[in-house]
MMTF fields as JSON, N, C-alpha, C and O atoms, coordinates in Angstrom:
{
  "mmtfVersion": "1.0.0",
  "mmtfProducer": "UNKNOWN",
  "numBonds": 375,
  "numAtoms": 376,
  "numGroups": 94,
  "numChains": 1,
  "numModels": 1,
  "chainsPerModel": [1],
  "groupsPerChain": [94],
  "chainIdList": ["A"],
  "bondAtomList": [4, 2, 8, 6, 12, 10, 16, 14, 20, 18, 24, 22, 28, 26, 32, 30, 36, 34, 40, 38, 44, 42, 48, 46, 52, 50, 56, 54, 60, 58, 64, 62, 68, 66, 72, 70, 76, 74, 80, 78, 84, 82, 88, 86, 92, 90, 96, 94, 100, 98, 104, 102, 108, 106, 112, 110, 116, 114, 120, 118, 124, 122, 128, 126, 132, 130, 136, 134, 140, 138, 144, 142, 148, 146, 152, 150, 156, 154, 160, 158, 164, 162, 168, 166, 172, 170, 176, 174, 180, 178, 184, 182, 188, 186, 192, 190, 196, 194, 200, 198, 204, 202, 208, 206, 212, 210, 216, 214, 220, 218, 224, 222, 228, 226, 232, 230, 236, 234, 240, 238, 244, 242, 248, 246, 252, 250, 256, 254, 260, 258, 264, 262, 268, 266, 272, 270, 276, 274, 280, 278, 284, 282, 288, 286, 292, 290, 296, 294, 300, 298, 304, 302, 308, 306, 312, 310, 316, 314, 320, 318, 324, 322, 328, 326, 332, 330, 336, 334, 340, 338, 344, 342, 348, 346, 352, 350, 356, 354, 360, 358, 364, 362, 368, 366, 372, 370],
  "bondOrderList": [1, 1, 1, 1, 1, 1, 1, 1, 1, 1, 1, 1, 1, 1, 1, 1, 1, 1, 1, 1, 1, 1, 1, 1, 1, 1, 1, 1, 1, 1, 1, 1, 1, 1, 1, 1, 1, 1, 1, 1, 1, 1, 1, 1, 1, 1, 1, 1, 1, 1, 1, 1, 1, 1, 1, 1, 1, 1, 1, 1, 1, 1, 1, 1, 1, 1, 1, 1, 1, 1, 1, 1, 1, 1, 1, 1, 1, 1, 1, 1, 1, 1, 1, 1, 1, 1, 1, 1, 1, 1, 1, 1, 1],
  "groupList": [{"groupName": "MET", "atomNameList": ["N", "CA", "C", "O"], "elementList": ["N", "C", "C", "O"], "formalChargeList": [0, 0, 0, 0], "bondAtomList": [1, 0, 2, 1, 3, 2], "bondOrderList": [1, 1, 2], "singleLetterCode": "M", "chemCompType": "L-PEPTIDE LINKING"}, {"groupName": "PHE", "atomNameList": ["N", "CA", "C", "O"], "elementList": ["N", "C", "C", "O"], "formalChargeList": [0, 0, 0, 0], "bondAtomList": [1, 0, 2, 1, 3, 2], "bondOrderList": [1, 1, 2], "singleLetterCode": "F", "chemCompType": "L-PEPTIDE LINKING"}, {"groupName": "ALA", "atomNameList": ["N", "CA", "C", "O"], "elementList": ["N", "C", "C", "O"], "formalChargeList": [0, 0, 0, 0], "bondAtomList": [1, 0, 2, 1, 3, 2], "bondOrderList": [1, 1, 2], "singleLetterCode": "A", "chemCompType": "L-PEPTIDE LINKING"}, {"groupName": "ASN", "atomNameList": ["N", "CA", "C", "O"], "elementList": ["N", "C", "C", "O"], "formalChargeList": [0, 0, 0, 0], "bondAtomList": [1, 0, 2, 1, 3, 2], "bondOrderList": [1, 1, 2], "singleLetterCode": "N", "chemCompType": "L-PEPTIDE LINKING"}, {"groupName": "LEU", "atomNameList": ["N", "CA", "C", "O"], "elementList": ["N", "C", "C", "O"], "formalChargeList": [0, 0, 0, 0], "bondAtomList": [1, 0, 2, 1, 3, 2], "bondOrderList": [1, 1, 2], "singleLetterCode": "L", "chemCompType": "L-PEPTIDE LINKING"}, {"groupName": "PRO", "atomNameList": ["N", "CA", "C", "O"], "elementList": ["N", "C", "C", "O"], "formalChargeList": [0, 0, 0, 0], "bondAtomList": [1, 0, 2, 1, 3, 2], "bondOrderList": [1, 1, 2], "singleLetterCode": "P", "chemCompType": "L-PEPTIDE LINKING"}, {"groupName": "GLN", "atomNameList": ["N", "CA", "C", "O"], "elementList": ["N", "C", "C", "O"], "formalChargeList": [0, 0, 0, 0], "bondAtomList": [1, 0, 2, 1, 3, 2], "bondOrderList": [1, 1, 2], "singleLetterCode": "Q", "chemCompType": "L-PEPTIDE LINKING"}, {"groupName": "TYR", "atomNameList": ["N", "CA", "C", "O"], "elementList": ["N", "C", "C", "O"], "formalChargeList": [0, 0, 0, 0], "bondAtomList": [1, 0, 2, 1, 3, 2], "bondOrderList": [1, 1, 2], "singleLetterCode": "Y", "chemCompType": "L-PEPTIDE LINKING"}, {"groupName": "ARG", "atomNameList": ["N", "CA", "C", "O"], "elementList": ["N", "C", "C", "O"], "formalChargeList": [0, 0, 0, 0], "bondAtomList": [1, 0, 2, 1, 3, 2], "bondOrderList": [1, 1, 2], "singleLetterCode": "R", "chemCompType": "L-PEPTIDE LINKING"}, {"groupName": "GLY", "atomNameList": ["N", "CA", "C", "O"], "elementList": ["N", "C", "C", "O"], "formalChargeList": [0, 0, 0, 0], "bondAtomList": [1, 0, 2, 1, 3, 2], "bondOrderList": [1, 1, 2], "singleLetterCode": "G", "chemCompType": "PEPTIDE LINKING"}, {"groupName": "ASP", "atomNameList": ["N", "CA", "C", "O"], "elementList": ["N", "C", "C", "O"], "formalChargeList": [0, 0, 0, 0], "bondAtomList": [1, 0, 2, 1, 3, 2], "bondOrderList": [1, 1, 2], "singleLetterCode": "D", "chemCompType": "L-PEPTIDE LINKING"}, {"groupName": "VAL", "atomNameList": ["N", "CA", "C", "O"], "elementList": ["N", "C", "C", "O"], "formalChargeList": [0, 0, 0, 0], "bondAtomList": [1, 0, 2, 1, 3, 2], "bondOrderList": [1, 1, 2], "singleLetterCode": "V", "chemCompType": "L-PEPTIDE LINKING"}, {"groupName": "ILE", "atomNameList": ["N", "CA", "C", "O"], "elementList": ["N", "C", "C", "O"], "formalChargeList": [0, 0, 0, 0], "bondAtomList": [1, 0, 2, 1, 3, 2], "bondOrderList": [1, 1, 2], "singleLetterCode": "I", "chemCompType": "L-PEPTIDE LINKING"}, {"groupName": "SER", "atomNameList": ["N", "CA", "C", "O"], "elementList": ["N", "C", "C", "O"], "formalChargeList": [0, 0, 0, 0], "bondAtomList": [1, 0, 2, 1, 3, 2], "bondOrderList": [1, 1, 2], "singleLetterCode": "S", "chemCompType": "L-PEPTIDE LINKING"}, {"groupName": "THR", "atomNameList": ["N", "CA", "C", "O"], "elementList": ["N", "C", "C", "O"], "formalChargeList": [0, 0, 0, 0], "bondAtomList": [1, 0, 2, 1, 3, 2], "bondOrderList": [1, 1, 2], "singleLetterCode": "T", "chemCompType": "L-PEPTIDE LINKING"}, {"groupName": "GLU", "atomNameList": ["N", "CA", "C", "O"], "elementList": ["N", "C", "C", "O"], "formalChargeList": [0, 0, 0, 0], "bondAtomList": [1, 0, 2, 1, 3, 2], "bondOrderList": [1, 1, 2], "singleLetterCode": "E", "chemCompType": "L-PEPTIDE LINKING"}, {"groupName": "LYS", "atomNameList": ["N", "CA", "C", "O"], "elementList": ["N", "C", "C", "O"], "formalChargeList": [0, 0, 0, 0], "bondAtomList": [1, 0, 2, 1, 3, 2], "bondOrderList": [1, 1, 2], "singleLetterCode": "K", "chemCompType": "L-PEPTIDE LINKING"}, {"groupName": "CYS", "atomNameList": ["N", "CA", "C", "O"], "elementList": ["N", "C", "C", "O"], "formalChargeList": [0, 0, 0, 0], "bondAtomList": [1, 0, 2, 1, 3, 2], "bondOrderList": [1, 1, 2], "singleLetterCode": "C", "chemCompType": "L-PEPTIDE LINKING"}],
  "groupTypeList": [0, 0, 1, 2, 3, 2, 4, 5, 4, 6, 7, 8, 9, 10, 2, 11, 6, 7, 2, 11, 7, 12, 4, 3, 8, 13, 5, 14, 8, 2, 3, 15, 16, 8, 2, 13, 5, 4, 15, 0, 4, 16, 9, 16, 11, 5, 10, 4, 8, 9, 12, 11, 11, 1, 9, 13, 2, 17, 13, 11, 7, 8, 10, 5, 8, 16, 3, 13, 4, 4, 16, 8, 13, 6, 7, 9, 12, 12, 11, 9, 11, 3, 16, 15, 12, 16, 9, 7, 16, 11, 4, 4, 14, 8],
  "groupIdList": [1, 2, 3, 4, 5, 6, 7, 8, 9, 10, 11, 12, 13, 14, 15, 16, 17, 18, 19, 20, 21, 22, 23, 24, 25, 26, 27, 28, 29, 30, 31, 32, 33, 34, 35, 36, 37, 38, 39, 40, 41, 42, 43, 44, 45, 46, 47, 48, 49, 50, 51, 52, 53, 54, 55, 56, 57, 58, 59, 60, 61, 62, 63, 64, 65, 66, 67, 68, 69, 70, 71, 72, 73, 74, 75, 76, 77, 78, 79, 80, 81, 82, 83, 84, 85, 86, 87, 88, 89, 90, 91, 92, 93, 94],
  "secStructList": [7, 2, 2, 2, 2, 6, 7, 7, 6, 6, 6, 2, 2, 2, 2, 2, 2, 2, 2, 2, 2, 2, 2, 2, 2, 1, 7, 7, 6, 6, 1, 4, 4, 4, 7, 7, 6, 6, 2, 2, 2, 2, 1, 1, 7, 7, 7, 7, 1, 1, 7, 7, 7, 6, 6, 7, 3, 3, 3, 3, 3, 7, 7, 6, 6, 6, 7, 6, 6, 1, 7, 1, 3, 3, 3, 3, 3, 3, 3, 3, 3, 7, 1, 1, 1, 1, 1, 3, 3, 3, 3, 3, 7, 7],
  "xCoordList": [0.867, 0.207, 0.716, 0.432, 1.841, 2.857, 3.278, 2.958, 3.88, 4.649, 3.806, 4.022, 3.046, 1.989, 1.41, 0.85, 1.332, 1.039, 1.841, 1.531, 3.078, 4.722, 4.349, 4.464, 3.944, 3.65, 5.162, 5.653, 5.741, 6.84, 6.985, 5.968, 8.266, 8.023, 7.451, 7.575, 6.86, 6.531, 5.45, 5.151, 4.474, 3.106, 2.896, 1.76, 4.022, 4.087, 2.967, 2.222, 3.117, 2.41, 0.73, -0.03, 0.432, -0.922, -1.386, -2.448, -0.316, -0.768, -0.973, -2.044, -0.142, -0.282, -1.615, -2.354, -2.111, -3.407, -4.487, -5.212, -4.477, -5.278, -5.724, -6.819, -4.216, -4.374, -4.913, -5.472, -4.793, -5.41, -7.033, -7.868, -7.234, -8.887, -9.337, -10.257, -8.887, -9.431, -9.312, -10.419, -8.65, -8.452, -9.247, -9.614, -9.586, -10.529, -11.973, -12.794, -12.288, -13.313, -13.751, -14.843, -12.486, -12.881, -12.672, -11.774, -14.115, -14.134, -12.849, -11.886, -12.748, -11.537, -11.728, -12.741, -11.447, -11.65, -11.366, -11.959, -10.534, -10.054, -11.454, -11.788, -12.215, -13.207, -14.728, -14.912, -15.658, -16.531, -17.434, -17.425, -18.176, -18.898, -18.264, -18.969, -16.925, -16.085, -16.35, -16.453, -16.563, -16.955, -15.754, -14.642, -15.737, -14.809, -14.518, -15.507, -13.219, -13.1, -13.552, -13.044, -14.277, -14.963, -16.16, -16.713, -16.819, -18.131, -18.089, -19.053, -17.205, -17.156, -17.142, -17.866, -16.414, -16.002, -17.427, -17.8, -18.082, -19.288, -20.624, -21.748, -20.556, -21.926, -22.64, -23.611, -22.258, -22.616, -21.821, -20.606, -22.386, -21.873, -21.144, -21.651, -19.932, -19.326, -19.817, -20.12, -19.833, -20.214, -19.277, -18.435, -19.107, -18.167, -17.933, -17.187, -19.123, -19.735, -18.455, -17.991, -18.16, -17.17, -15.642, -14.819, -15.412, -13.922, -13.58, -14.202, -12.533, -11.963, -10.369, -9.775, -9.764, -8.654, -7.675, -7.797, -6.714, -5.562, -4.837, -4.321, -4.925, -3.853, -4.502, -3.948, -5.692, -6.718, -6.879, -6.685, -7.259, -7.552, -8.633, -9.639, -8.768, -10.039, -9.648, -8.601, -10.903, -10.792, -11.708, -12.817, -10.835, -11.528, -12.124, -11.523, -13.446, -14.544, -13.795, -13.405, -13.634, -13.632, -14.508, -14.698, -15.121, -16.342, -16.024, -15.021, -16.572, -16.286, -16.842, -16.583, -17.496, -17.937, -16.807, -16.846, -15.702, -14.635, -13.941, -13.907, -13.4, -12.611, -13.078, -12.939, -13.583, -14.103, -13.028, -13.312, -11.77, -10.675, -9.97, -9.116, -10.113, -9.588, -10.486, -11.627, -9.75, -10.619, -11.608, -11.361, -12.367, -13.493, -12.844, -13.43, -12.064, -11.733, -10.141, -9.425, -9.603, -8.064, -8.036, -8.818, -7.265, -6.981, -6.214, -5.16, -6.207, -5.769, -5.666, -6.184, -4.941, -4.674, -5.266, -4.985, -5.991, -6.395, -5.569, -4.96, -5.324, -4.283, -4.794, -4.014, -6.033, -6.787, -8.215, -8.873, -8.506, -9.52, -9.798, -9.11, -10.699, -10.669, -11.338, -12.565, -11.033, -11.768, -12.521, -13.385, -12.296, -13.205, -14.63, -15.673, -14.441, -15.596, -15.937, -15.05, -16.877, -16.931, -16.268, -16.685, -15.249, -14.566, -12.866, -12.501, -12.204, -11.167, -9.79, -9.969, -8.618, -7.307, -7.196, -7.32, -6.986, -6.291, -5.226, -5.181, -4.019, -2.652, -2.93, -2.893, -3.201, -3.537, -1.881, -0.716, -2.44, -0.967, -0.84, 0.304, -1.454, -1.247, -1.965, -2.009],
  "yCoordList": [-1.258, -0.082, 1.108, 1.957, 1.154, 2.381, 2.368, 3.404, 1.63, 1.863, 2.062, 2.947, 1.394, 1.89, 3.222, 3.537, 4.14, 5.331, 6.461, 7.649, 5.813, 6.605, 7.575, 8.793, 7.057, 7.991, 7.561, 6.434, 8.911, 8.132, 7.626, 7.464, 7.238, 5.958, 6.329, 5.529, 7.61, 7.925, 7.45, 7.062, 7.354, 6.965, 5.426, 4.951, 4.651, 3.36, 2.599, 1.638, 3.225, 2.887, 2.838, 1.873, 4.285, 4.268, 3.005, 2.387, 2.797, 1.87, 0.578, -0.019, 0.163, -1.343, -1.369, -2.33, -0.081, 0.045, -0.477, -1.439, 0.583, 0.419, -1.33, -1.877, -1.855, -2.936, -4.122, -5.165, -3.972, -4.547, -4.179, -4.949, -2.893, -2.341, -3.514, -4.235, -3.681, -4.323, -5.782, -6.26, -6.537, -7.809, -8.38, -9.555, -7.26, -7.899, -7.88, -8.492, -7.073, -6.764, -8.14, -8.541, -8.499, -9.668, -10.781, -11.272, -11.561, -13.289, -14.096, -13.806, -15.001, -15.839, -17.502, -17.665, -18.202, -19.844, -20.104, -21.078, -19.528, -20.334, -20.264, -21.185, -19.191, -19.278, -20.093, -20.222, -20.558, -21.19, -20.12, -18.905, -20.776, -20.032, -19.075, -18.066, -18.832, -17.743, -16.595, -15.758, -16.309, -15.348, -14.228, -14.723, -13.35, -12.354, -12.151, -11.839, -12.165, -12.009, -10.806, -10.854, -9.78, -8.982, -9.472, -9.286, -10.438, -11.08, -12.058, -12.224, -12.76, -13.715, -12.92, -13.25, -12.052, -11.354, -10.673, -10.602, -10.247, -9.167, -10.304, -10.132, -10.888, -11.593, -10.852, -11.422, -9.794, -9.312, -9.014, -8.827, -8.974, -8.571, -7.088, -6.169, -7.092, -5.716, -4.969, -5.635, -3.823, -2.803, -2.447, -1.71, -2.8, -2.58, -1.447, -1.396, -0.41, 0.216, 1.715, 2.257, 2.062, 2.762, 2.663, 3.571, 1.223, 1.495, 1.838, 1.478, 2.568, 3.094, 2.635, 2.125, 3.142, 2.325, 3.323, 4.539, 2.757, 3.623, 4.212, 3.774, 5.634, 6.454, 7.263, 8.198, 6.794, 7.614, 8.955, 9.402, 9.588, 11.165, 11.74, 11.298, 12.789, 13.289, 14.706, 15.194, 15.421, 16.937, 16.936, 16.45, 17.618, 18.083, 19.641, 20.685, 19.46, 20.453, 21.775, 21.184, 22.831, 23.526, 24.606, 25.242, 24.922, 25.683, 27.205, 27.758, 27.707, 29.154, 30.408, 31.592, 30.03, 31.253, 31.693, 32.844, 30.794, 31.021, 32.229, 33.351, 31.897, 32.941, 33.005, 31.933, 33.989, 33.992, 34.11, 34.108, 34.221, 34.408, 33.265, 33.376, 31.748, 30.885, 30.071, 30.363, 29.035, 28.08, 27.05, 26.562, 26.837, 25.993, 24.148, 23.263, 23.981, 22.923, 22.616, 23.537, 21.49, 21.217, 19.858, 19.015, 19.599, 18.096, 17.389, 18.006, 16.277, 15.394, 13.764, 13.283, 13.277, 11.673, 10.847, 11.192, 9.877, 9.101, 8.335, 7.608, 8.308, 7.199, 6.483, 5.792, 6.489, 5.534, 6.124, 6.893, 5.518, 5.591, 6.362, 6.028, 7.321, 7.916, 7.114, 7.119, 6.688, 5.685, 6.659, 6.123, 7.758, 8.767, 8.863, 8.39, 9.649, 9.925, 9.219, 8.513, 9.328, 8.622, 9.536, 10.694, 9.235, 9.801, 9.021, 8.072, 9.548, 9.204, 9.9, 11.105, 9.521, 10.602, 11.053, 10.277, 12.197, 12.631, 13.379, 14.315, 12.973, 13.71, 14.937, 14.734, 16.173, 17.413, 17.476, 17.447, 17.559, 17.766, 19.192, 19.384, 20.079, 21.385, 22.175, 23.405],
  "zCoordList": [0.047, -0.092, -0.244, -1.088, 1.005, 0.635, -0.541, -1.124, -1.192, -2.255, -3.45, -4.278, -3.501, -4.901, -4.764, -5.815, -3.847, -3.622, -3.398, -3.319, -3.295, -3.068, -1.924, -2.063, -0.905, 0.578, 1.318, 1.381, 1.875, 2.673, 3.814, 4.488, 4.351, 5.026, 6.703, 7.631, 6.825, 8.225, 8.436, 9.566, 7.231, 7.06, 7.337, 7.328, 7.585, 7.302, 8.484, 8.29, 9.452, 10.828, 10.414, 10.496, 9.927, 9.445, 8.468, 8.544, 7.547, 6.29, 7.388, 7.28, 8.303, 8.939, 9.601, 9.39, 10.639, 10.876, 10.155, 10.408, 8.891, 7.837, 7.339, 7.213, 7.139, 6.613, 8.001, 7.663, 8.765, 10.049, 10.313, 10.787, 9.908, 9.707, 8.796, 9.184, 7.91, 6.612, 6.868, 6.618, 7.176, 7.721, 8.643, 8.662, 9.643, 10.826, 10.551, 11.235, 9.406, 8.535, 7.233, 6.83, 6.926, 5.999, 6.274, 6.958, 5.359, 5.468, 5.67, 4.96, 6.494, 6.372, 6.441, 7.121, 6.225, 6.179, 7.233, 7.695, 7.976, 9.401, 10.185, 10.93, 9.995, 10.79, 10.275, 9.065, 11.153, 10.723, 9.91, 10.109, 9.005, 7.873, 7.443, 7.465, 6.926, 6.561, 6.742, 5.845, 8.451, 8.814, 9.108, 8.924, 9.369, 10.073, 11.123, 11.785, 11.928, 12.879, 13.643, 14.763, 13.495, 13.995, 14.32, 15.403, 12.923, 13.349, 14.161, 14.907, 14.208, 15.453, 16.871, 17.81, 16.902, 18.279, 18.668, 19.838, 17.722, 18.518, 17.734, 18.206, 17.13, 16.568, 15.272, 14.772, 14.801, 13.645, 12.354, 12.418, 11.366, 10.102, 10.39, 11.033, 9.802, 10.115, 8.629, 7.639, 8.657, 7.54, 6.773, 7.287, 5.429, 4.703, 3.5, 2.521, 4.166, 2.85, 2.95, 1.947, 4.209, 4.219, 4.017, 4.132, 3.655, 3.224, 1.867, 0.867, 1.903, 0.756, 0.892, 1.842, -0.864, -0.886, -0.196, -0.338, 0.546, 1.09, 0.085, -0.943, 0.752, -0.322, -1.509, -2.087, -1.773, -2.795, -2.397, -1.267, -3.432, -3.402, -3.117, -3.672, -2.259, -1.771, -1.788, -2.214, -1.128, -1.206, 0.412, 0.634, 1.31, 2.424, 2.507, 2.257, 2.923, 2.824, 4.082, 5.089, 4.14, 5.051, 5.063, 4.026, 6.206, 6.376, 5.743, 6.195, 5.031, 4.169, 5.309, 5.098, 6.314, 6.971, 7.907, 8.341, 8.29, 8.974, 8.3, 8.804, 7.13, 6.78, 5.294, 4.707, 4.58, 3.197, 2.298, 1.1, 2.657, 1.562, 1.33, 0.451, 2.075, 1.81, 0.776, 0.418, 0.398, -0.435, 0.213, 1.316, -0.269, 0.557, 0.508, 1.132, -0.018, 0.135, 0.041, -0.352, 0.347, 0.239, -0.321, 0.118, -1.179, -1.645, -0.89, -0.738, -0.267, 0.443, -0.208, -1.217, 0.63, 0.703, 1.727, 2.875, 1.6, 2.936, 3.348, 2.564, 4.807, 5.26, 6.255, 6.911, 6.543, 7.739, 7.983, 7.283, 9.217, 9.745, 11.087, 12.052, 11.248, 12.555, 13.74, 13.647, 14.414, 15.295, 16.406, 17.1, 16.562, 17.611, 16.943, 17.394, 15.654, 14.965, 13.538, 13.06, 12.991, 11.671, 10.71, 10.734, 9.803, 9.028, 8.866, 9.56, 8.028, 7.718, 8.238, 8.417, 8.496, 8.636, 6.99, 6.043, 6.929, 5.721, 5.838, 6.635, 4.871, 4.687, 3.635, 2.421, 4.173, 3.296, 2.403, 2.799, 1.23, 0.37, -0.057, -0.467, -0.106, -0.55, 0.727, 0.746]
}
């Protein structure tokens, strides 16, 4: 994941965390009925709709009311999932 997106090595921890996040939600033959580890632990199928490709481009919306002279969004790269709120960790590029 790191080399496909040409990210610096300082983001390797984020890449490992995101890989584990995906693996824990992916079905595996080791469990009965090909259930994911998270499904075996919690008893319900995990929601996979929020998974995006690590290192994919995105734009982050900024509230225009705070300063009308700034751009309304910034370009970034997704480097993980936020644990506290529903959202992603984003590396702002510009």
